[in-house]
C-alpha positions in Angstrom: 40.4 105.9 14.6 42.8 107.3 12.0 45.6 105.0 13.1 43.2 102.0 13.0 42.1 102.9 9.5 45.7 103.2 8.5 46.5 99.8 10.0 43.6 98.2 8.1 44.8 99.7 4.8 48.3 98.5 5.5 47.0 95.0 6.3 44.9 94.9 3.1 47.9 96.1 1.1 49.9 93.1 2.3 47.3 90.5 1.3 48.6 88.3 -1.5 46.8 88.2 -4.9 46.1 84.6 -4.3 43.8 85.5 -1.4 41.8 88.0 -3.6 41.2 85.2 -6.1 40.0 82.9 -3.4 37.7 85.7 -2.1 36.3 86.2 -5.6 35.5 82.5 -5.7 33.9 82.6 -2.3 31.7 85.6 -3.2 30.3 84.0 -6.4 29.8 80.6 -4.8 28.2 82.2 -1.8 25.8 83.9 -4.1 24.8 80.6 -5.5 24.3 79.0 -2.1 22.2 81.9 -0.8 19.8 81.4 -3.7 19.6 77.7 -3.0 19.0 78.3 0.7 16.0 80.5 0.2 14.3 78.7 -2.7 14.9 75.0 -2.3 12.4 74.4 0.6 9.8 76.3 -1.4 10.6 74.1 -4.4 10.0 71.0 -2.3 6.7 72.3 -0.8 5.5 73.2 -4.3 5.7 69.5 -5.2 3.7 68.5 -2.2 6.5 67.5 0.2 6.1 68.3 3.9 8.2 69.9 6.6 9.2 66.3 7.6 10.6 65.8 4.1 12.4 69.2 4.3 14.1 68.1 7.6 14.9 64.7 6.1 16.6 66.2 3.1 18.6 68.6 5.2 19.6 65.6 7.3 20.7 63.8 4.2 22.9 66.7 3.1 24.6 66.8 6.5 24.8 63.0 6.8 26.7 63.0 3.5 29.3 65.2 5.1 29.3 63.0 8.2 29.9 59.8 6.2 32.3 61.3 3.7 34.2 63.6 6.2 37.3 61.5 6.6 37.6 60.5 2.9 37.2 64.3 2.2 40.1 65.0 4.5 42.2 62.3 2.8 41.3 63.7 -0.6 42.3 67.2 0.3 45.6 66.0 1.6 46.0 63.8 -1.5 45.0 66.2 -4.2 45.9 69.4 -2.5 43.3 71.9 -1.3 43.1 73.8 -4.6 42.3 70.8 -6.8 40.1 69.3 -4.2 38.0 72.6 -4.0 37.7 72.6 -7.8 36.6 69.0 -7.9 34.0 69.7 -5.2 32.4 72.7 -7.0 32.2 70.7 -10.3 30.4 67.8 -8.6 28.2 70.2 -6.7 26.9 71.7 -10.0 26.3 68.3 -11.4 24.5 67.2 -8.3 22.2 70.2 -8.5 21.4 69.4 -12.1 20.3 65.9 -10.9 18.4 67.4 -8.0 16.2 69.5 -10.2 15.3 66.5 -12.4 14.6 64.1 -9.5 11.2 62.6 -10.0 10.6 61.3 -6.5 11.8 61.4 -2.9 14.4 58.5 -3.3 16.0 60.3 -6.3 15.9 63.6 -4.3 17.7 61.8 -1.4 20.4 60.4 -3.7 21.0 63.8 -5.5 21.0 65.6 -2.2 23.6 63.2 -0.8 25.9 64.1 -3.8 25.2 67.8 -3.3 26.0 67.7 0.4 29.2 65.7 0.0 30.5 67.8 -2.8 29.6 71.1 -1.1 31.5 69.9 2.0 34.5 69.0 -0.1 34.6 72.5 -1.7 33.9 74.3 1.6 36.4 72.3 3.6 39.2 72.7 1.1 38.9 76.5 1.3 40.2 76.9 4.8 43.4 74.8 4.3 43.9 76.7 1.0 43.6 80.0 2.7 46.1 78.8 5.4 48.4 77.6 2.6 48.7 81.1 1.0 48.8 83.3 4.1 51.1 83.9 7.1 49.9 83.5 10.7 49.5 87.3 11.2 47.3 87.6 8.1 45.0 84.7 8.9 42.4 86.4 11.3 41.8 89.2 8.8 41.9 86.9 5.7 39.6 84.3 7.3 37.2 87.0 8.3 37.2 88.5 4.9 36.6 85.1 3.3 33.6 84.5 5.6 32.4 88.0 4.8 32.7 87.4 1.1 30.6 84.3 1.4 28.0 85.8 3.8 27.5 89.4 2.8 26.7 88.2 -0.7 23.8 86.4 1.0 22.3 89.9 1.3 22.2 90.1 -2.5 21.5 86.4 -3.1 18.6 86.3 -0.7 17.0 89.4 -2.1 17.5 88.2 -5.7 16.4 84.7 -4.8 13.1 86.1 -3.3 12.2 87.6 -6.7 13.6 85.0 -9.1 10.5 82.8 -9.0 8.4 85.8 -10.1 10.8 86.6 -12.9 10.9 82.9 -14.0 7.2 82.7 -13.8 6.9 85.7 -16.2 9.3 84.0 -18.7 7.4 80.6 -18.8 3.9 82.0 -18.0 3.2 80.0 -14.8 2.3 80.8 -11.2 5.3 82.3 -9.2 4.8 79.6 -6.5 4.7 76.7 -9.0 7.3 74.0 -9.3 8.3 75.1 -12.8 9.0 78.6 -11.6 11.1 77.5 -8.7 13.0 74.9 -10.8 13.9 77.6 -13.4 15.0 80.0 -10.7 17.2 77.3 -9.1 19.1 76.7 -12.4 20.9 79.9 -11.5 22.6 77.9 -8.7 24.3 75.7 -11.3 25.4 78.6 -13.5 26.9 80.6 -10.6 28.8 77.6 -9.3 30.5 77.1 -12.6 31.4 80.9 -12.8 32.9 80.6 -9.3 35.6 78.3 -10.6 37.1 80.8 -12.9 39.2 82.8 -10.4 40.8 79.7 -8.9 41.7 77.6 -11.9 45.3 78.9 -12.2 48.0 78.0 -9.7 48.0 79.6 -6.2 51.5 80.1 -4.6 52.0 78.8 -1.1 54.0 80.1 1.9 56.6 78.1 3.7 55.5 76.5 6.9 57.7 75.9 10.0 56.7 74.6 13.5 57.3 76.5 16.7 60.0 73.9 17.4 61.7 74.7 14.2 60.8 71.6 12.2 60.1 72.4 8.6 57.6 69.7 8.1 55.9 70.2 11.5 56.2 66.5 12.3 57.1 67.2 16.0 53.8 69.0 16.5 51.5 66.4 15.0 48.4 66.0 17.1 46.7 62.8 18.3 43.2 61.9 17.0 41.7 62.7 20.4 43.2 66.2 20.3 41.9 66.8 16.7 38.5 65.6 17.7 38.4 67.9 20.7 39.4 70.8 18.4 36.3 69.9 16.4 33.8 69.7 19.3 32.8 73.4 18.9 31.9 72.6 15.3 29.7 69.8 16.5 27.8 72.1 18.9 27.6 74.8 16.2 26.0 72.2 13.9 23.5 71.2 16.5 22.5 74.9 16.9 22.4 75.5 13.2 20.4 72.4 12.4 17.8 73.3 15.0 16.8 76.5 13.2 18.5 77.2 9.8 16.8 74.4 7.7 13.5 75.9 8.8 14.4 79.6 8.8 12.3 80.5 5.8 9.3 78.4 7.0 9.7 80.0 10.5 9.2 83.5 9.2 6.4 82.4 6.9 4.5 80.4 9.6 5.1 82.7 12.6 4.7 86.1 10.9 2.8 85.3 7.6 5.5 86.8 5.4 5.4 86.4 1.6 8.3 84.8 -0.3 9.7 88.3 -0.9 9.3 89.2 2.7 11.1 86.1 3.8 13.9 86.9 1.3 14.2 90.4 2.9 14.4 88.9 6.4 17.1 86.4 5.4 18.9 89.2 3.5 19.1 91.2 6.7 20.5 88.1 8.5 23.1 87.8 5.8 24.0 91.5 6.2 24.5 90.8 9.9 26.7 87.8 9.2 28.7 89.8 6.6 29.4 92.6 9.1 30.2 90.1 11.8 32.8 88.3 9.8 34.7 91.5 9.4 34.5 92.4 13.1 36.2 89.2 14.3 39.7 90.2 13.3 39.7 93.6 15.1 38.2 92.0 18.2 40.9 89.3 18.4 43.7 91.9 17.9 42.5 93.5 21.1 41.7 90.5 23.3 43.5 87.5 21.7 42.4 84.9 19.1 41.1 82.3 21.5 39.3 84.6 23.9 37.8 86.6 21.1 36.5 83.5 19.3 34.9 82.2 22.5 33.2 85.5 23.5 31.9 86.1 20.0 30.4 82.7 19.9 28.8 83.2 23.3 27.1 86.3 21.9 24.9 84.1 19.7 23.0 82.8 22.8 21.1 85.9 23.8 20.6 86.7 20.1 18.8 83.4 19.5 16.6 84.0 22.5 15.3 87.2 21.0 13.6 85.1 18.3 11.2 83.8 20.9 9.4 87.1 20.8 6.0 87.4 19.0 7.1 90.8 17.5 8.6 90.6 14.0 11.1 93.5 14.4 12.6 92.0 17.6 12.7 88.5 16.0 14.5 89.9 13.0 17.0 91.8 15.3 17.7 88.5 17.0 18.2 86.7 13.8 20.4 89.5 12.5 22.5 89.3 15.8 22.7 85.5 15.6 24.3 85.8 12.2 26.6 88.6 13.3 28.1 86.6 16.3 28.3 83.3 14.5 30.0 84.8 11.5 32.4 86.8 13.7 33.4 83.7 15.7 33.7 80.8 13.3 36.5 82.3 11.0 38.4 83.1 14.2 38.0 79.5 15.5 39.1 78.2 12.1 42.2 80.5 12.3 42.8 79.3 15.8 42.8 75.6 14.8 44.7 76.1 11.6 47.4 78.0 13.5 47.8 75.2 16.0 47.7 72.4 13.4 50.7 71.4 11.2 50.2 71.6 7.5 50.3 67.8 7.1 47.2 67.5 9.3 45.1 70.5 8.2 43.0 68.6 5.8 42.2 66.0 8.5 41.6 68.7 11.1 39.1 70.6 8.8 37.4 67.3 7.7 36.9 66.4 11.3 35.5 69.9 12.1 33.2 69.6 9.0 32.3 66.0 9.8 31.2 66.8 13.4 29.4 70.0 12.3 27.5 68.0 9.6 26.7 65.2 12.0 25.4 67.7 14.6 23.4 69.5 11.9 21.9 66.3 10.5 20.8 64.9 13.8 19.4 68.2 14.9 17.6 68.9 11.6 15.8 65.5 11.5 14.8 65.6 15.1 13.3 69.1 14.8 11.7 68.2 11.5 9.5 65.8 13.5 9.2 67.9 16.7 8.5 71.3 15.3 5.0 70.5 14.0 4.1 69.2 17.4 5.5 71.9 19.7 6.3 74.8 17.5 9.6 76.6 17.0 10.2 77.6 20.7 12.0 74.5 21.9 14.4 74.4 18.9 15.3 78.1 19.4 16.2 77.4 23.0 18.2 74.3 22.0 20.2 76.4 19.5 21.0 79.0 22.2 22.3 76.4 24.6 24.4 74.7 21.9 26.0 78.0 21.0 26.8 78.7 24.7 28.4 75.2 25.1 30.4 75.7 21.9 31.9 79.0 23.3 32.9 77.2 26.5 34.8 74.5 24.6 36.6 77.1 22.5 37.7 78.8 25.7 39.0 75.5 27.1 41.2 74.5 24.1 45.0 74.2 24.7 46.8 75.1 21.6 50.4 75.4 20.2 50.9 77.6 17.3 52.6 76.7 14.0 54.4 79.6 12.3 54.2 80.4 8.6 56.8 82.4 6.6 56.1 83.9 3.2 58.0 82.5 0.2 60.8 84.6 -1.2 
């Protein structure tokens, strides 16, 4: 145990300053996203929109990523991941400003499309940026830390988000579940997004990349489109599983267990805690059993966790939701590191855009289907669908055949 702690401290000491700046960005931006996740559905319902509309708007957000996925990959490779990420966050903030002023569903759909596309640009650019400033040995730990910075802040963001409408209602003297209270609370999403830009505005130094064959530009290891698409299939299945339950997670706990807004916020905060812990567990696991095997087995763990949510007992359902977040958050940074390590720098923007595109497509299709089906059959079938999707995703990760690309630190 002492040796392990010493190794962790040594690994942390070797992490470049550029990584800590990206982590600061991810922490603040993740805080904004967690507030949006818990409040936006309630904001829609307060205006008279239905669960079908909730599913539709979630589909629009993911469809934006699906339609813009390849242009996003081109933009990242064209601008570079740092400038692409900054552009995405700025447009994301502007999109939320439009979203909170949208007077009707068509305007909401338009603004949500902008928000979805810009979020995907910012989120997709982070992974190639992390790969650009780290060596191969650092990536499992760094990718896990970045995921943890994004996810563990959800513990704070979900808890704060649950009480923000009450605080906003006190300021403007309205009901805490009114549209005005939710709108004022959601303004914080815009402010936090702008603050998240500050750590990453200055230049981030890169490492020098070489292929396993010794080519500096990695051209000899360029992958075919079919190979890159196969790399992205686990993301498609992850999106199908996520779209089946996550757009409705707050409504699930309210409808199934009668929780208040604050109670839902606490349940989602516990899930974020599980995700934050899981994201840090991935790196030690893969050091012991290997990156590919670890990513697959950690993804597989989400299947029994989802099935626990079928129980009618709230504590067991929350444990299942906690464990789902734990295993997904532990697995996806490791899968990202796996793909980035096997993809030459010239194709990383494309590889991540395909992963994001298929994830968004799977999420969009799943969300809109379950938005219609859930009112008829309840939440059980979609929970089972998510569990099966996670199991299939693990199998595909296990089956990938990969060749590593090495990275050397700059002098």
